[in-house]
C-alpha positions in Angstrom: 8.6 -13.4 9.6 6.0 -11.9 11.8 2.4 -13.0 11.2 1.3 -9.3 11.0 3.9 -8.6 8.3 2.9 -11.6 6.3 -0.8 -10.8 6.6 -0.3 -7.2 5.6 1.9 -8.0 2.6 -0.5 -10.8 1.4 -3.6 -8.6 1.7 -1.9 -5.6 0.1 -0.8 -7.9 -2.8 -4.4 -8.8 -3.4 -5.5 -5.1 -3.3 -2.6 -4.2 -5.7 -3.8 -6.9 -8.2 -7.4 -5.5 -8.0 -6.1 -2.0 -8.7 -4.1 -3.2 -11.7 -7.2 -5.0 -13.1 -9.2 -1.8 -12.7 -11.5 -3.2 -10.0 -10.5 -0.5 -7.5 -9.0 3.0 -8.0 -5.7 4.3 -6.6 -7.7 6.2 -4.0 -9.4 2.9 -2.9 -6.0 1.2 -2.8 -4.6 3.9 -0.5 -7.6 3.6 1.8 -7.1 -0.1 1.9 -3.4 0.4 2.7 -4.2 2.6 5.7 -6.8 0.2 7.0 -4.4 -2.7 6.7 -1.7 -0.8 8.5 -4.0 -0.3 11.4 -5.2 -3.9 11.3 -1.7 -5.4 11.3 -0.2 -2.8 13.7 2.4 -1.4 11.3 3.5 2.3 11.1 3.2 4.6 8.1 7.0 4.6 7.3 7.2 0.8 7.6 9.7 -1.0 5.3 7.0 -3.3 4.2 4.7 -0.7 2.7 4.1 -0.5 -1.1 7.0 1.5 -2.6 4.6 3.4 -4.9 2.8 4.7 -1.8 6.0 5.8 -0.1 7.6 7.4 -3.1 5.2 9.1 -5.5 6.3 9.6 -9.1 6.2 13.3 -8.9 7.0 15.8 -6.1 5.5 19.2 -6.8 5.7 20.0 -10.5 9.0 18.3 -11.3 8.9 14.6 -12.4 11.9 12.4 -11.6 
């Protein structure tokens, strides 16, 4: 696997853990994700992005 992908996934896993522990908010997590995408040269629709960021639970006013 590419070093950029491993670095991104590893750093994002740490951020996700901090969010679940309540250390950072969802908004902070999203900011971290965008910074990591730039740092590791990945695109927004990358396959390696967090699924929760790619597919929000609700779209408009109708939940899934």
